[in-house]
LUMBA-887655 format. One record per residue (C-alpha): x, y, z; residue in three letters. Coordinates in nm, 3 decimals. Example, Ala and Ser with C-alpha at 12.3 -4.5 7.8 and 13.67 -1.06 7.14 Angstrom:
<atoms>
+---------+---------+---------+------+
|    east |   north |      up | paro |
+---------+---------+---------+------+
|   1.230 |  -0.450 |   0.780 |  ALA |
|   1.367 |  -0.106 |   0.714 |  SER |
+---------+---------+---------+------+
</atoms>
This chain:
<atoms>
+---------+---------+---------+------+
|    east |   north |      up | paro |
+---------+---------+---------+------+
|   2.246 |   0.841 |  -0.861 |  MET |
|   1.991 |   0.719 |  -0.643 |  SER |
|   1.640 |   0.857 |  -0.627 |  LYS |
|   1.471 |   1.027 |  -0.332 |  ARG |
|   1.121 |   0.978 |  -0.246 |  PHE |
|   1.062 |   1.358 |  -0.226 |  VAL |
|   1.249 |   1.666 |  -0.322 |  ARG |
|   1.137 |   2.025 |  -0.297 |  VAL |
|   1.201 |   2.229 |  -0.600 |  ILE |
|   1.459 |   2.496 |  -0.535 |  SER |
|   1.457 |   2.435 |  -0.156 |  ALA |
|   1.522 |   2.157 |   0.111 |  ILE |
|   1.290 |   2.007 |   0.322 |  CYS |
|   1.206 |   2.212 |   0.617 |  LEU |
|   0.985 |   1.970 |   0.832 |  ILE |
|   1.008 |   1.596 |   0.810 |  ALA |
|   0.852 |   1.435 |   1.104 |  MET |
|   0.683 |   1.098 |   1.208 |  THR |
|   0.310 |   1.065 |   1.264 |  ALA |
|   0.369 |   1.078 |   1.634 |  THR |
|   0.582 |   1.371 |   1.642 |  CYS |
|   0.326 |   1.546 |   1.414 |  PHE |
|   0.042 |   1.505 |   1.627 |  VAL |
|   0.209 |   1.524 |   1.965 |  GLY |
|   0.284 |   1.829 |   2.187 |  CYS |
|   0.477 |   2.126 |   2.107 |  GLY |
|   0.331 |   2.231 |   1.782 |  LYS |
|   0.301 |   2.579 |   1.659 |  THR |
|  -0.017 |   2.730 |   1.560 |  ASP |
|   0.072 |   2.711 |   1.184 |  GLU |
|   0.135 |   2.311 |   1.223 |  GLU |
|  -0.220 |   2.311 |   1.355 |  LYS |
|  -0.390 |   2.359 |   1.030 |  THR |
|  -0.373 |   2.002 |   0.921 |  PHE |
|  -0.695 |   1.843 |   1.007 |  PRO |
|  -0.712 |   1.580 |   1.277 |  GLU |
|  -0.944 |   1.284 |   1.320 |  TYR |
|  -1.067 |   1.036 |   1.593 |  ASP |
|  -1.350 |   0.899 |   1.450 |  THR |
|  -1.261 |   0.529 |   1.487 |  GLY |
|  -1.322 |   0.450 |   1.114 |  LYS |
|  -1.133 |   0.152 |   0.997 |  SER |
|  -1.110 |  -0.047 |   0.652 |  PHE |
|  -1.279 |  -0.368 |   0.602 |  TYR |
|  -0.994 |  -0.607 |   0.518 |  ILE |
|  -1.093 |  -0.995 |   0.435 |  ALA |
|  -0.933 |  -1.303 |   0.354 |  GLY |
|  -1.106 |  -1.535 |   0.114 |  TRP |
|  -0.982 |  -1.874 |   0.230 |  GLY |
|  -0.946 |  -1.915 |   0.615 |  THR |
|  -0.655 |  -1.978 |   0.815 |  PRO |
|  -0.539 |  -2.313 |   0.929 |  TYR |
|  -0.770 |  -2.442 |   1.208 |  ALA |
|  -0.552 |  -2.336 |   1.507 |  THR |
|  -0.590 |  -2.032 |   1.745 |  ALA |
|  -0.233 |  -1.957 |   1.662 |  ASP |
|  -0.286 |  -1.954 |   1.298 |  ASP |
|  -0.589 |  -1.717 |   1.329 |  PHE |
|  -0.392 |  -1.488 |   1.545 |  ARG |
|  -0.116 |  -1.464 |   1.286 |  LEU |
|  -0.387 |  -1.330 |   1.033 |  ALA |
|  -0.513 |  -1.080 |   1.282 |  LYS |
|  -0.156 |  -0.975 |   1.309 |  GLU |
|  -0.149 |  -0.924 |   0.941 |  ALA |
|  -0.402 |  -0.656 |   0.952 |  GLY |
|  -0.712 |  -0.866 |   0.875 |  PHE |
|  -1.044 |  -0.764 |   1.029 |  SER |
|  -1.275 |  -1.031 |   0.830 |  HIS |
|  -1.277 |  -1.394 |   0.696 |  PHE |
|  -1.532 |  -1.501 |   0.441 |  ILE |
|  -1.687 |  -1.836 |   0.599 |  VAL |
|  -1.903 |  -2.073 |   0.405 |  SER |
|  -2.225 |  -2.177 |   0.520 |  GLU |
|  -2.155 |  -2.570 |   0.564 |  THR |
|  -2.338 |  -2.855 |   0.672 |  TYR |
|  -2.273 |  -3.195 |   0.717 |  SER |
|  -2.474 |  -3.484 |   0.554 |  GLN |
|  -2.698 |  -3.518 |   0.873 |  SER |
|  -2.767 |  -3.136 |   0.859 |  GLY |
|  -2.548 |  -3.030 |   1.139 |  THR |
|  -2.374 |  -2.680 |   1.096 |  PHE |
|  -2.009 |  -2.746 |   1.055 |  THR |
|  -1.868 |  -2.389 |   1.025 |  ALA |
|  -1.914 |  -2.321 |   1.397 |  GLN |
|  -1.508 |  -2.397 |   1.500 |  GLU |
|  -1.421 |  -2.138 |   1.246 |  THR |
|  -1.645 |  -1.871 |   1.376 |  LEU |
|  -1.494 |  -1.939 |   1.718 |  ASP |
|  -1.151 |  -1.904 |   1.609 |  PHE |
|  -1.236 |  -1.600 |   1.424 |  ASN |
|  -1.397 |  -1.437 |   1.709 |  LYS |
|  -1.159 |  -1.522 |   1.991 |  ASP |
|  -0.862 |  -1.381 |   1.739 |  ALA |
|  -1.071 |  -1.052 |   1.752 |  GLY |
|  -1.204 |  -1.079 |   1.390 |  MET |
|  -1.532 |  -1.095 |   1.202 |  THR |
|  -1.670 |  -1.382 |   0.986 |  SER |
|  -1.864 |  -1.276 |   0.658 |  VAL |
|  -2.138 |  -1.558 |   0.635 |  MET |
|  -2.138 |  -1.675 |   0.265 |  HIS |
|  -2.432 |  -1.885 |   0.172 |  ILE |
|  -2.250 |  -2.053 |  -0.098 |  GLY |
|  -2.373 |  -1.921 |  -0.421 |  ASN |
|  -2.083 |  -1.864 |  -0.681 |  HIS |
|  -2.053 |  -1.755 |  -1.057 |  TYR |
|  -2.250 |  -1.989 |  -1.297 |  ASN |
|  -2.444 |  -2.181 |  -1.020 |  SER |
|  -2.803 |  -2.183 |  -0.939 |  GLU |
|  -2.889 |  -1.981 |  -0.662 |  LEU |
|  -2.977 |  -2.162 |  -0.330 |  GLU |
|  -3.145 |  -1.990 |  -0.041 |  LYS |
|  -2.971 |  -1.954 |   0.289 |  PRO |
|  -3.021 |  -2.256 |   0.532 |  ASN |
|  -2.951 |  -2.070 |   0.854 |  THR |
|  -3.140 |  -1.798 |   1.045 |  ASP |
|  -2.852 |  -1.555 |   1.154 |  TYR |
|  -3.060 |  -1.369 |   1.393 |  THR |
|  -2.852 |  -1.469 |   1.687 |  ASN |
|  -2.501 |  -1.464 |   1.510 |  PHE |
|  -2.421 |  -1.102 |   1.589 |  GLU |
|  -2.118 |  -1.199 |   1.812 |  GLU |
|  -1.965 |  -1.374 |   1.500 |  TYR |
|  -2.071 |  -1.172 |   1.193 |  THR |
|  -2.188 |  -0.834 |   1.055 |  ASP |
|  -2.278 |  -0.912 |   0.712 |  ARG |
|  -2.415 |  -1.182 |   0.488 |  ILE |
|  -2.283 |  -1.252 |   0.122 |  CYS |
|  -2.572 |  -1.395 |  -0.093 |  TYR |
|  -2.391 |  -1.429 |  -0.405 |  SER |
|  -2.050 |  -1.409 |  -0.564 |  ASP |
|  -2.058 |  -1.285 |  -0.941 |  GLU |
|  -2.423 |  -1.332 |  -1.021 |  PRO |
|  -2.537 |  -1.249 |  -1.369 |  VAL |
|  -2.831 |  -1.014 |  -1.446 |  PHE |
|  -3.093 |  -1.286 |  -1.462 |  SER |
|  -3.001 |  -1.365 |  -1.078 |  ASP |
|  -3.121 |  -1.019 |  -0.981 |  TYR |
|  -3.514 |  -1.122 |  -0.945 |  ALA |
|  -3.394 |  -1.373 |  -0.682 |  THR |
|  -3.132 |  -1.134 |  -0.500 |  LEU |
|  -3.406 |  -0.871 |  -0.492 |  LYS |
|  -3.649 |  -1.106 |  -0.306 |  GLN |
|  -3.348 |  -1.192 |  -0.065 |  TRP |
|  -3.273 |  -0.832 |  -0.017 |  ALA |
|  -3.611 |  -0.763 |   0.081 |  LYS |
|  -3.626 |  -1.074 |   0.339 |  GLU |
|  -3.311 |  -0.971 |   0.460 |  HIS |
|  -3.413 |  -0.605 |   0.559 |  ASP |
|  -3.733 |  -0.743 |   0.729 |  GLU |
|  -3.566 |  -1.002 |   0.919 |  THR |
|  -3.218 |  -0.857 |   1.010 |  TYR |
|  -3.265 |  -0.463 |   0.985 |  GLY |
|  -2.951 |  -0.296 |   1.052 |  ASN |
|  -2.808 |  -0.603 |   1.233 |  LYS |
|  -2.608 |  -0.719 |   0.889 |  PHE |
|  -2.508 |  -0.578 |   0.576 |  ALA |
|  -2.629 |  -0.718 |   0.272 |  TYR |
|  -2.354 |  -0.837 |   0.057 |  TYR |
|  -2.307 |  -0.946 |  -0.306 |  VAL |
|  -1.980 |  -0.948 |  -0.515 |  ASN |
|  -2.045 |  -0.857 |  -0.857 |  LEU |
|  -1.913 |  -0.926 |  -1.197 |  LEU |
|  -1.660 |  -0.677 |  -1.353 |  SER |
|  -1.686 |  -0.507 |  -1.714 |  ALA |
|  -1.460 |  -0.802 |  -1.841 |  ALA |
|  -1.764 |  -1.045 |  -1.822 |  ALA |
|  -1.976 |  -1.166 |  -2.125 |  ARG |
|  -2.226 |  -0.902 |  -2.241 |  THR |
|  -2.488 |  -1.183 |  -2.221 |  SER |
|  -2.433 |  -1.171 |  -1.846 |  GLU |
|  -2.485 |  -0.812 |  -1.781 |  LEU |
|  -2.852 |  -0.761 |  -1.932 |  GLY |
|  -3.155 |  -0.915 |  -2.060 |  ASP |
|  -3.169 |  -0.754 |  -2.412 |  THR |
|  -2.896 |  -0.638 |  -2.658 |  GLU |
|  -2.945 |  -0.268 |  -2.545 |  LYS |
|  -2.903 |  -0.322 |  -2.179 |  THR |
|  -2.624 |  -0.571 |  -2.215 |  GLN |
|  -2.375 |  -0.284 |  -2.073 |  THR |
|  -2.179 |  -0.277 |  -1.766 |  TYR |
|  -2.337 |   0.044 |  -1.648 |  GLU |
|  -2.663 |  -0.098 |  -1.697 |  ASN |
|  -2.562 |  -0.442 |  -1.493 |  TYR |
|  -2.442 |  -0.195 |  -1.206 |  VAL |
|  -2.721 |   0.044 |  -1.202 |  GLU |
|  -2.994 |  -0.216 |  -1.203 |  ARG |
|  -2.826 |  -0.411 |  -0.942 |  PHE |
|  -2.813 |  -0.100 |  -0.694 |  CYS |
|  -3.192 |   0.012 |  -0.793 |  GLU |
|  -3.359 |  -0.343 |  -0.812 |  ASP |
|  -3.165 |  -0.519 |  -0.541 |  VAL |
|  -3.003 |  -0.258 |  -0.306 |  LEU |
|  -3.317 |  -0.061 |  -0.331 |  GLY |
|  -3.500 |  -0.311 |  -0.115 |  GLU |
|  -3.225 |  -0.243 |   0.166 |  ILE |
|  -3.416 |   0.032 |   0.376 |  LYS |
|  -3.227 |   0.002 |   0.723 |  THR |
|  -2.916 |  -0.188 |   0.697 |  GLY |
|  -2.578 |  -0.143 |   0.547 |  GLU |
|  -2.544 |  -0.162 |   0.162 |  LYS |
|  -2.209 |  -0.301 |   0.008 |  ILE |
|  -2.115 |  -0.262 |  -0.384 |  LEU |
|  -1.852 |  -0.499 |  -0.443 |  SER |
|  -1.649 |  -0.638 |  -0.721 |  CYS |
|  -1.352 |  -0.858 |  -0.799 |  ASP |
|  -1.126 |  -0.771 |  -1.066 |  PHE |
|  -0.771 |  -0.891 |  -1.117 |  TYR |
|  -0.608 |  -0.654 |  -1.337 |  PRO |
|  -0.275 |  -0.778 |  -1.405 |  ILE |
|  -0.236 |  -1.074 |  -1.627 |  VAL |
|   0.065 |  -1.276 |  -1.760 |  GLU |
|   0.155 |  -1.425 |  -2.103 |  SER |
|   0.475 |  -1.581 |  -2.207 |  ARG |
|   0.682 |  -1.439 |  -1.918 |  GLY |
|   0.509 |  -1.072 |  -1.975 |  ARG |
|   0.250 |  -0.904 |  -1.750 |  THR |
|  -0.003 |  -0.629 |  -1.858 |  ALA |
|  -0.295 |  -0.451 |  -1.709 |  ILE |
|  -0.648 |  -0.547 |  -1.839 |  LYS |
|  -0.807 |  -0.265 |  -2.027 |  THR |
|  -1.175 |  -0.244 |  -1.851 |  GLN |
|  -1.027 |  -0.206 |  -1.472 |  TRP |
|  -1.047 |   0.170 |  -1.426 |  LEU |
|  -1.379 |   0.182 |  -1.605 |  TYR |
|  -1.512 |  -0.122 |  -1.376 |  THR |
|  -1.386 |   0.081 |  -1.081 |  LEU |
|  -1.549 |   0.426 |  -1.169 |  GLU |
|  -1.869 |   0.257 |  -1.248 |  THR |
|  -1.887 |   0.118 |  -0.900 |  LEU |
|  -1.742 |   0.432 |  -0.720 |  MET |
|  -2.011 |   0.654 |  -0.859 |  TYR |
|  -2.303 |   0.407 |  -0.833 |  ASN |
|  -2.199 |   0.351 |  -0.458 |  ALA |
|  -2.208 |   0.719 |  -0.401 |  LYS |
|  -2.551 |   0.748 |  -0.570 |  GLN |
|  -2.693 |   0.475 |  -0.358 |  HIS |
|  -2.515 |   0.514 |  -0.025 |  ASN |
|  -2.330 |   0.215 |  -0.060 |  ALA |
|  -1.989 |   0.128 |   0.048 |  LYS |
|  -1.750 |   0.064 |  -0.215 |  HIS |
|  -1.543 |  -0.243 |  -0.169 |  GLU |
|  -1.288 |  -0.469 |  -0.414 |  GLU |
|  -1.091 |  -0.746 |  -0.424 |  PHE |
|  -0.680 |  -0.761 |  -0.451 |  ILE |
|  -0.503 |  -1.048 |  -0.626 |  GLN |
|  -0.256 |  -1.255 |  -0.436 |  VAL |
|  -0.295 |  -1.621 |  -0.544 |  VAL |
|  -0.128 |  -1.711 |  -0.888 |  ALA |
|  -0.379 |  -1.906 |  -1.082 |  HIS |
|  -0.549 |  -1.921 |  -1.413 |  SER |
|  -0.927 |  -1.915 |  -1.472 |  ASN |
|  -0.917 |  -2.059 |  -1.832 |  GLY |
|  -0.944 |  -1.718 |  -1.990 |  ASN |
|  -0.651 |  -1.531 |  -1.811 |  ASP |
|  -0.335 |  -1.634 |  -1.608 |  THR |
|  -0.238 |  -1.416 |  -1.287 |  PHE |
|   0.110 |  -1.385 |  -1.194 |  PRO |
|   0.267 |  -1.447 |  -0.854 |  ILE |
|   0.210 |  -1.159 |  -0.649 |  ALA |
|   0.489 |  -0.934 |  -0.513 |  THR |
|   0.485 |  -0.672 |  -0.272 |  GLU |
|   0.457 |  -0.398 |  -0.543 |  GLU |
|   0.174 |  -0.573 |  -0.729 |  SER |
|  -0.012 |  -0.591 |  -0.390 |  ILE |
|   0.058 |  -0.227 |  -0.288 |  ARG |
|  -0.040 |  -0.114 |  -0.652 |  TYR |
|  -0.380 |  -0.288 |  -0.631 |  GLN |
|  -0.447 |  -0.121 |  -0.292 |  ALA |
|  -0.358 |   0.224 |  -0.409 |  TYR |
|  -0.533 |   0.244 |  -0.715 |  VAL |
|  -0.840 |   0.102 |  -0.542 |  LEU |
|  -0.804 |   0.387 |  -0.313 |  LEU |
|  -0.796 |   0.635 |  -0.572 |  ASN |
|  -1.175 |   0.515 |  -0.648 |  PHE |
|  -1.302 |   0.551 |  -0.281 |  GLU |
|  -1.282 |   0.186 |  -0.181 |  THR |
|  -1.352 |   0.146 |   0.190 |  SER |
|  -1.290 |  -0.212 |   0.176 |  GLY |
|  -1.044 |  -0.498 |   0.042 |  PHE |
|  -1.066 |  -0.873 |   0.018 |  THR |
|  -0.752 |  -1.064 |  -0.061 |  TYR |
|  -0.773 |  -1.349 |  -0.307 |  PHE |
|  -0.672 |  -1.567 |  -0.153 |  THR |
|  -0.528 |  -1.604 |   0.212 |  TYR |
|  -0.543 |  -1.983 |   0.155 |  SER |
|  -0.656 |  -2.205 |  -0.100 |  SER |
|  -0.709 |  -2.583 |  -0.111 |  PRO |
|  -0.714 |  -2.565 |  -0.489 |  VAL |
|  -0.403 |  -2.739 |  -0.635 |  ALA |
|  -0.325 |  -2.513 |  -0.921 |  ASN |
|  -0.371 |  -2.193 |  -0.712 |  TYR |
|  -0.007 |  -2.105 |  -0.618 |  LYS |
|   0.157 |  -1.874 |  -0.341 |  ASN |
|  -0.134 |  -1.779 |  -0.130 |  SER |
|  -0.045 |  -1.595 |   0.193 |  CYS |
|  -0.055 |  -1.925 |   0.359 |  ILE |
|  -0.050 |  -2.305 |   0.286 |  ASN |
|  -0.288 |  -2.546 |   0.439 |  LEU |
|  -0.033 |  -2.846 |   0.467 |  ASP |
|   0.041 |  -2.755 |   0.823 |  LYS |
|   0.023 |  -2.479 |   1.100 |  SER |
|   0.200 |  -2.148 |   1.043 |  GLN |
|   0.313 |  -2.240 |   0.690 |  SER |
|   0.343 |  -1.876 |   0.584 |  LEU |
|   0.448 |  -1.769 |   0.206 |  ASN |
|   0.622 |  -1.447 |   0.125 |  ASP |
|   0.280 |  -1.307 |   0.036 |  GLN |
|   0.159 |  -1.340 |   0.390 |  TYR |
|   0.464 |  -1.059 |   0.466 |  TYR |
|   0.352 |  -0.852 |   0.172 |  TYR |
|   0.000 |  -0.833 |   0.289 |  VAL |
|   0.077 |  -0.760 |   0.619 |  LYS |
|   0.340 |  -0.486 |   0.517 |  THR |
|   0.069 |  -0.330 |   0.280 |  VAL |
|  -0.221 |  -0.345 |   0.533 |  ASN |
|  -0.010 |  -0.189 |   0.795 |  ALA |
|   0.060 |   0.092 |   0.558 |  GLU |
|  -0.300 |   0.167 |   0.464 |  ILE |
|  -0.397 |   0.132 |   0.799 |  ARG |
|  -0.188 |   0.414 |   0.926 |  ALA |
|  -0.399 |   0.652 |   0.747 |  PHE |
|  -0.758 |   0.481 |   0.737 |  GLU |
|  -0.936 |   0.729 |   0.997 |  ASP |
|  -0.816 |   1.006 |   0.790 |  ILE |
|  -0.867 |   0.861 |   0.443 |  TYR |
|  -1.221 |   0.738 |   0.542 |  LEU |
|  -1.365 |   1.108 |   0.628 |  ASN |
|  -1.277 |   1.209 |   0.269 |  TYR |
|  -1.484 |   1.159 |  -0.032 |  SER |
|  -1.333 |   1.135 |  -0.402 |  VAL |
|  -1.434 |   1.432 |  -0.601 |  ASP |
|  -1.282 |   1.295 |  -0.919 |  GLY |
|  -1.003 |   1.104 |  -1.058 |  VAL |
|  -0.750 |   1.251 |  -1.309 |  MET |
|  -0.531 |   1.036 |  -1.539 |  PRO |
|  -0.188 |   1.187 |  -1.594 |  VAL |
|   0.003 |   1.044 |  -1.898 |  TYR |
|   0.356 |   1.000 |  -1.836 |  GLY |
|   0.607 |   1.224 |  -2.014 |  THR |
|   0.861 |   0.929 |  -2.054 |  GLU |
|   0.599 |   0.737 |  -2.253 |  ASN |
|   0.572 |   0.798 |  -2.667 |  ASP |
|   0.216 |   0.845 |  -2.679 |  TYR |
|   0.057 |   0.976 |  -3.023 |  ASP |
|  -0.125 |   1.301 |  -3.001 |  VAL |
|  -0.467 |   1.363 |  -3.182 |  ASP |
|  -0.374 |   1.654 |  -3.420 |  GLU |
|  -0.713 |   1.805 |  -3.416 |  GLU |
|  -0.795 |   1.785 |  -3.063 |  THR |
|  -0.454 |   1.781 |  -2.899 |  GLY |
|  -0.563 |   1.500 |  -2.686 |  GLU |
|  -0.284 |   1.257 |  -2.570 |  ILE |
|  -0.366 |   0.905 |  -2.729 |  LEU |
|  -0.210 |   0.713 |  -2.417 |  GLY |
|  -0.280 |   0.440 |  -2.182 |  ASN |
|  -0.576 |   0.236 |  -2.304 |  THR |
|  -0.672 |   0.159 |  -1.938 |  VAL |
|  -0.706 |   0.526 |  -1.859 |  MET |
|  -0.875 |   0.600 |  -2.168 |  ARG |
|  -1.149 |   0.378 |  -2.109 |  MET |
|  -1.251 |   0.567 |  -1.818 |  MET |
|  -1.586 |   0.760 |  -1.873 |  LYS |
|  -1.590 |   0.997 |  -1.603 |  LYS |
|  -1.235 |   1.097 |  -1.549 |  SER |
|  -1.161 |   1.462 |  -1.477 |  VAL |
|  -0.903 |   1.709 |  -1.615 |  LYS |
|  -0.867 |   1.930 |  -1.317 |  LYS |
|  -0.817 |   1.857 |  -0.951 |  ILE |
|  -0.959 |   2.159 |  -0.722 |  ASP |
|  -0.668 |   2.347 |  -0.573 |  GLY |
|  -0.411 |   2.198 |  -0.814 |  VAL |
|  -0.294 |   2.415 |  -1.102 |  LYS |
|  -0.118 |   2.131 |  -1.295 |  SER |
|   0.054 |   1.789 |  -1.242 |  VAL |
|   0.306 |   1.622 |  -1.467 |  THR |
|   0.484 |   1.302 |  -1.424 |  ALA |
|   0.744 |   1.079 |  -1.568 |  GLU |
|   0.510 |   0.775 |  -1.577 |  GLU |
|   0.123 |   0.708 |  -1.616 |  ASP |
|  -0.043 |   0.835 |  -1.285 |  THR |
|  -0.368 |   0.866 |  -1.120 |  LEU |
|  -0.454 |   1.162 |  -0.914 |  VAL |
|  -0.774 |   1.168 |  -0.693 |  SER |
|  -0.896 |   1.498 |  -0.555 |  GLY |
|  -1.081 |   1.445 |  -0.220 |  MET |
|  -1.263 |   1.665 |   0.016 |  THR |
|  -1.404 |   1.600 |   0.397 |  ASP |
|  -1.725 |   1.757 |   0.529 |  LYS |
|  -1.545 |   2.064 |   0.654 |  ASP |
|  -1.385 |   2.136 |   0.298 |  GLY |
|  -1.053 |   2.006 |   0.358 |  ASN |
|  -0.860 |   1.866 |   0.055 |  LYS |
|  -0.661 |   1.571 |   0.017 |  ALA |
|  -0.503 |   1.376 |  -0.272 |  LEU |
|  -0.433 |   1.021 |  -0.358 |  LEU |
|  -0.148 |   0.985 |  -0.596 |  ILE |
|  -0.047 |   0.658 |  -0.759 |  THR |
|   0.229 |   0.534 |  -0.981 |  ASN |
|   0.012 |   0.361 |  -1.249 |  PHE |
|   0.281 |   0.217 |  -1.440 |  SER |
|   0.285 |  -0.164 |  -1.448 |  ASN |
|   0.447 |  -0.262 |  -1.107 |  PRO |
|   0.616 |  -0.569 |  -1.267 |  TYR |
|   0.817 |  -0.309 |  -1.503 |  ASP |
|   1.017 |  -0.155 |  -1.194 |  GLY |
|   0.974 |   0.194 |  -1.306 |  LEU |
|   0.998 |   0.482 |  -1.053 |  TYR |
|   0.797 |   0.774 |  -1.105 |  ASN |
|   0.838 |   1.166 |  -1.031 |  THR |
|   0.545 |   1.348 |  -1.004 |  VAL |
|   0.557 |   1.744 |  -1.014 |  ASP |
|   0.276 |   1.918 |  -0.857 |  LEU |
|   0.170 |   2.308 |  -0.885 |  THR |
|  -0.105 |   2.407 |  -0.661 |  PHE |
|  -0.311 |   2.716 |  -0.712 |  GLU |
|  -0.165 |   3.018 |  -0.579 |  LYS |
|  -0.473 |   3.147 |  -0.413 |  SER |
|  -0.475 |   2.835 |  -0.181 |  LYS |
|  -0.158 |   2.957 |  -0.009 |  LYS |
|  -0.053 |   2.630 |   0.074 |  TYR |
|   0.295 |   2.599 |   0.239 |  THR |
|   0.330 |   2.245 |   0.365 |  ARG |
|   0.231 |   1.894 |   0.251 |  LEU |
|   0.158 |   1.594 |   0.472 |  ALA |
|   0.240 |   1.299 |   0.308 |  VAL |
|   0.150 |   0.942 |   0.428 |  PHE |
|   0.410 |   0.708 |   0.257 |  ARG |
|   0.460 |   0.335 |   0.370 |  LYS |
|   0.299 |   0.385 |   0.699 |  GLY |
|   0.487 |   0.696 |   0.805 |  GLU |
|   0.358 |   1.057 |   0.794 |  ARG |
|   0.593 |   1.338 |   0.703 |  LYS |
|   0.552 |   1.696 |   0.654 |  VAL |
|   0.727 |   1.887 |   0.359 |  TYR |
|   0.755 |   2.235 |   0.245 |  GLU |
|   0.566 |   2.348 |  -0.061 |  ILE |
|   0.805 |   2.606 |  -0.208 |  LYS |
|   0.639 |   2.881 |  -0.470 |  ASP |
|   0.352 |   2.667 |  -0.488 |  ASN |
|   0.526 |   2.358 |  -0.606 |  LYS |
|   0.650 |   2.020 |  -0.478 |  ILE |
|   0.778 |   1.705 |  -0.635 |  SER |
|   0.696 |   1.358 |  -0.517 |  LEU |
|   0.924 |   1.042 |  -0.638 |  GLU |
|   0.710 |   0.738 |  -0.619 |  LEU |
|   0.864 |   0.385 |  -0.624 |  GLU |
|   0.713 |   0.081 |  -0.863 |  PRO |
|   0.349 |   0.018 |  -0.741 |  GLY |
|   0.362 |   0.320 |  -0.481 |  GLU |
|   0.094 |   0.551 |  -0.399 |  GLY |
|   0.070 |   0.814 |  -0.141 |  VAL |
|  -0.205 |   1.000 |   0.060 |  PHE |
|  -0.141 |   1.350 |   0.102 |  ALA |
|  -0.300 |   1.663 |   0.269 |  MET |
|  -0.195 |   2.041 |   0.176 |  PRO |
|  -0.223 |   2.309 |   0.409 |  ALA |
+---------+---------+---------+------+
</atoms>
C-alpha cells in the first residue's frame, strides 16, 4: 500500500487547503488563530560560481530562486577592475553580488584592493575570507575594525569559517584551545566583536554526505558544527548561514556524491532545524574539470543540468514559508531515534546508543515545549520554535540518509493543556491545515523531506 503524507489518528483530515485559500476571505474565527506575517523577510540564497555571461543566463538563475552570487574581486594585469560585467548582469536580473576579495583556505591573506563605498547598487556584503585558520584572526580582526569604520551599516562583514571536521591545529593556538567551540567563539568575540554598526554573518561550509565504494554516509561532525554556529550566532547577534553541496567532487579527503533532489532538500531542511537564514549552493557553476554536475555548465549559454531543476524546486519550497520561518527563533533541537533501527541501549541510563551524528550534539534537548512526545520510524530532527509573541512552530526533518530512500512516519502527541486542534503544515511549497485529534497527529515524510508546522 502506498504511504500518505499525513494521516490523523482515528480520524480523517477535516481541513486541507492551499496557502491562498487559508489566508483568503471567508475564514471563521477559529481559523484566524494561526499567526500571519507580512514582514518582507526572505532567505539569502546565493550561488558559488556565477551564471554564463549573458542576461538570459542570469535571468534563469533568478528564476531558480537565487538572490545573490559570489563575485570575485578580479583585476587585469594593467590593474583594471574586471568584474563589472558580472555586477551589471547580476543587478539587471534583480540579484545582488557578494564581493569576495579572494582569500581562500590555506592561502596568505591579502587586503582588499577596492574601495566599495560606491558599490551599494551592486552589493550588500563583503566576503573577506573563506575558511580561515585560527592564526588568521588577528588580520581579520583588523579588517573588521576598518570595515566598520569605513562602511558602517552599508555592507555586512562576511567570513566563511571551517567546520568541526578541520584539523585541530587550525582551530586554536595551543593544545588546550584547539577545539571547534574555541575556534567559533574566538571568531565571534575577537573578529565580529569589532563590528559595531553593520550586519554580522556567521557562516560555514560543511558538506555532510560522503561516498565510498558506491555507498553514502553522513559525516559525524555535522550537527555538532551546526549547533555550535547556531548558539554562537544567537549570542553575538549574527545571522547563521550555511552551504549546500550540489557539485560532485573530491577534496583529497572525501568524495561527495552527485546531488539528487532529495539530498538537496535534506541538507536545506536540516539547516533550517538550526535557525539558518541563508544558504549558498556549492556550486552553481564550476570551471574545475573534476567538479561534476553543478547546476549549469559553462560550455555554452543555458546549459542546465538536472541539479538546476532540483535546486529551483527546493528554493521554491522554502521560499513559500520564509516570511513566517524568519519570524521564529529555534529554542532547541531534539533528536528522535527511529524505532525501525536496531540501536543498543545503555543498561544503566536507558539512553539509546543511536545515530552517532545525533549523539555528537552537545546541546540537544529532550523536550519540546507544548509537545508531550514524538516517536518516529526513522531518525528524525525536531526543532521547537517561538516567535516574539510566543506562538509556537516545529521544524521536522527525516534525518535518515536521503540516498537510502527511507520513508518515515512521525507521531506527535501534544500537551493536553495547549488545546491544539489544528496543524498548519508547509510541505513542498504548499500549506495545508489538518485536524489534531485527541492531541495526536501523524506525519509521513519522504526521503530527505522536512516540514515547517504551526499548531493552533
